[in-house]
N, C-alpha and C positions, 0 to 999 in steps of 0.2 A: 504494500500500500504506500503510495506517495503522498507527501504533504501538499495541500492546496496552494494556489498562487498566493504570493505575499507572505509565505511562511517558510520555516526551515525545520529540519528534524533536530531535536535536542535530547541528549541523554540525561535523564533525571535520576537515575540510579541503576542498580544491577538489573539487567533485563527489563528496564523501564524507559521507554522512549515516548516522546510526544511531539506534536507539531507546534512550533512557537511562531506566533504572528510577529510581524515587525513591530517595533516600539509604537505604543499608542494605538494598537489595533486589538480587536477582540476576535476570538474564534467563536463563531456561532454554530452550534450543532443542532440541527433540526431536520427531521425527516430524512436522516441518514446522509445529509448533504452538508459538507463543511465549506466555510469560506470566511475570509477575514474582512471585518468592517471597522470603520472608525469608532472610537469610544464616543458616546454621546452623553456627556455629563455624568452626574452622580447617580448611582443605581438606587432606586427606591421603588417600592410597590406597596400600596396601602393594604392590600388584601392577601396577596399570595407571594411567598418567597420561593422563587424558582431558580433552577441551576442550569437553564439552557445555555447560559453564557459561560464559557471556559476561558478565563483570562490567560493570555500567554505572553504579555509584555514584560514579564519578569522570568528569569531562568529557573526560579524555584517556586514551589507552592508553600503556603502557610499550612503546616500540619497541626491539627488540634485534636488531642485525645481527651475523651470524656468517658465516664463509667457510671452507670446508674441502675438501681433497682427500679422496678416498675412503679413503686410508690413515689419516686422522684422524677418521673418522666415529665410532669408538668413543668418542673424547674428546668429540665433538659431542653424542652421545646423553647422556653423563653430565653435561655442562655444562647442557644443557637440563633434564634431570631435577632437578638440584640447584636450579636457578632456580625451577622449578615447585613443588617440595616445600617450599621455604623461603619461598614467597610466601604472604602472607595472602589475596591475591586473584589466583591464577594465571590466571583467566579474563580479566583486564585486561591481559595481556601479548601482544604480537604479535612473532613471530619472523620475521625476514627473512634467508634463508640463500642464499648463493651456492655453487653446486656446479659444479665444473670437470670437464668431460668425462663427466658422468653426467646422468641425467634426474631430473626431480622425482619421478616414481614410484619410481625406484630409492631415493632418500633416504627417502621415506615408508615404503617396505617395510622398509628397514633400521631405521628408528626403531621400527616396530611390533614388531621382535624384542625391544625393550626395553620393550614395553607402552606406548609413547608414541603416542597418537592425537591429533594436534593439530588436524586438520580445518581450520577457518577461521582458526585462529591462526597458521598457517604459510604464509608467502609465499616461494616458491622461485624463484630466478633461475638458469636454466641457462646456463653460460658455456662456449662451445666452446673447445677448446685452441688453436685458430688465431686466436681473437679478438684477442689482443695483437699478433700480427703485422700484423693489419689496422689497428691503431692507430699503426703506424709508430714504435713505441718499443722500445728495447732493454733487457732485464732483465740487469743485471750484478751478480753477487754474488761477491766474491773470497774470502770467508772459507771455511774448510774445513768442509764440511757434516757431516763425521764428528764435528766438535767442537761446532758450533752448530746442527746440524739443517738441514732443507731450507728455507732462507730465500729461495731463488729460486722457490719454489712460486708458480704462477699465482694460487692462492687467497690467498696473502699479498699480492700486488700488486693484487688486485681491490679493495682498500679505497679506492684512489684514484678509483674510478668508481661508488661507491655511489649518488651523486646521479643517475647515469644509469640504474642498475639499478632503483632504488626512487624514482622521481620524485615520488611523492605523500607520501613521508615527510619531514617537516621536521627534527625533532630525533630522534636515536637514540643508544642506547648500543651501542658495539661491544665485544665480548668475544672473545678468542681461544678456541679449542676446548679448550685445555689448562688449563682453570680449573674450580674448584668454587666455587659461591656458597653461603655459609653463613648469610646473612641475607636479609631481604626486599629484593629488587632495587629495589622502589619507593623505598627510602631513598636509594639512589644516584641514581635518576631525579629525585627531588625536589631533590636537591642540584644536579643538572646543569641542570635547567630554569630555575634561578634565574640562570644565567649568560647573558650576552648575547654571549659570545665564540663564534667559529666552532668552537673546539676546547677541550676541557678534559680533563685527565688528572692522575694523582697525581704531584706533584713529587718528585724525588729529588735529593739533594745530590751523589751520585756515580753514574755518571761525569758530568763537566761537559761542556758543549757542545764545547769545544775538543778533548777526548780522542777524539772520534769521527772527526775529519777530518784529512786530510793538509794540508800547508802551503798549497797553491794555493787551497784553498777560501776562505780569508780574503780574498784579493785579488779572487777572482771575485765573492764575496758583496758586498764593498764597492763594486765597480764597478757591479754590477747595481742595488743598492738605495740606494746613496749614503749609507749610514750604517755605523757601526762594528759589526763582528761581535764580539759579546760572548762570548768563549771561556770565561769563568768563570761563565756563567749556569747555573742548574740545568736538568736535562733531565727527560724523562718516559719511561716505558716504554709503548710503543704497543700493549700487549696488552689494555688496558682504557682506553676513553676515551668521552667524549660528543662528538658532532659535530652541528652545525647544517648540514644538507645544503643548505638554501636559501642560507645565507651562503657555504658552500663554493663554490657555483656563482656567486653574485653577486660574490664576491671573486676569482673565477677562479683558485682555488688549484691547479686541475689544470694550468694553464699553467706555474705555477712548478714543479710536480712534474715535468712533461715537460722543462722547462729543465734541472733538476738531473740527471735521468736521462740526458739527452743529454751533459751535461758528464762524467758518470761513465763513459759509454761511450767517450769520446774519451781519457780518462786516468783512472787509478784515483785517486779522491778519498776513498774510504772502502771498508771491507771488507764491511759487512753489507748487509742487505736494505732494507726499507722504512723502518726507524727513522731513519736519517740523512736520508732524503729529507723525511720529515715535520718533522724538527727544523729543516731549512733553510727549507722552504716556509712553515712556521708560526712562524718566529722572531719573538718579541715579539707574537704574535697568539693565544697560548693562555693558559689560566688553570688553576688547580689544582682538584683534587677531594680529598675526605677520604682520608687515607693508608691507612686500613684496607681500602680497596676495591681494593688491588692489593698483596697480600703476595707478592712475586715471588721468583724464585730457587730454587723447589722442584725445578727440573730440573737443578741443578748444585751448589747450596750444601748441604753435608751438616751444617752447624752451626746450622740454624735452631732457635730455642727453641720448645718445645712450647706454652708459653703464648701466644706470638705467633701460632702456627698455630691454636690453639684459639679465640682471640679475633678472628682476622681475618675480615672480612666476605667477602673473596674471596681464594682461594688460587690462585696462578698458577705453573704449572710451566714458567716460562721457562728455556730451556736444552734440552739434548738428551735428558736422561733422563726422558722422559714416563712418567706412572704406569701406562700400559697396556703399556709395554715390559718385557721381562724384567729389565733393569737399572734400572728406574724407581725413583725415590725417593719417600718419604712415601706409599706406596701405600694405607695404611689410610684416609687422608682422602679418597681417590678411590673406593676400593672400596665404601665405605658407600653410595654413590649409584648403583652399577652395578645393573642389573636385566636384563642381556642374557640372554634366554631363561630368565628367573627364576632365574638362577644355575646352571642345570642343562643348559647347552648352549652352542653358539656359533652366531652368525649368519653365514651363508655364502651365496654366490650360488646361486640355485636353478638346477636344470637346466631346459632348454627346455620340459619337460613338467610344470613345477611349478605348474600351475593358474594361470598368469598372474602369480605372485609372482616378483619379481626377486631378493629375499632371503628366506631363511626359516631358522628355528631347526633346527639339527642337535642333537637331544636326546640326553642320556645314556641308557644302556640302562634300559629299564623305564618311560620317560617319553614323553609325546607331547603334542600340542596346539600351537597357534600360538606360545606362549611356554613350552613344556615344563612346563606346570602341571597335567598330568593323568597319572595312573598307568595303565599298560596293564593 
């Protein structure tokens, strides 16, 4: 197959080639016919987020990894929609999503309830609920889920295995599903690709390293690595980060992850989920990202300033009070990106005779259509 006029073939990775349009051109794929056309302003669409446009004016794509249980799919849809709407070139973004105990078709049908039709921009990895048992690892979270949320979720622990699930992706941005992106995600991507570190995240002065762990961790750490555990070092929040998956595998970070998971199963060394494991496995191996790309605490801190929220590049509802819950905080920032059933219904599992769709919109009275956008 040859590339169309005004484009050239570009190698994007191992056995991965694509046609790149000349600068400031878009490749439009429709009805199996490819051609390059000029970019026509900022991409927006009030009703439907579509991926018919595949941007090829850069030599690389922005790779975003997300992972979610079905209970968090409403957050996933809003996070994706906020990324696409605020991107100058949404067609240059590739989403890689891990779903636990659900099928790829199930997620695609759910996203369609919000008018999101990602087509080739969406790569879904189906993870069976029994997969972790086959890895011979124990998931232990001692914190109260009523206070911190479900940190023991398999979707949360899937982050350690992204290099296995998406082996062709070298560098990626990971974002939790409880976020809203208010700027062009490529700004974060360009900051991330400059780093040669295996991992990059927004540094925070509090809490410090030592506050996460019980006393035995320091001795275990120093015995394993033969250097001092710096308990006063700054930490990061693992809801937003950049990761080099090739380096993750090359450095065998997973081996360190499994070591610390095993230690925590034998005695309680920390209370929370994946955050402490990453802090230990990546100690002195991570670097920083611009602070505006993780304005955290929206799920518990009721005193965040409006100017901080308005100017933040990424808002993160870390904490239990997610914006889609009845007691959620700062809902206005999240609701502006919702488009579930055009705001006139609720996406729900279809009945077995639902025309092959696993999820569909249950519309308000007097409305119909796939996303409740037609009057009866």
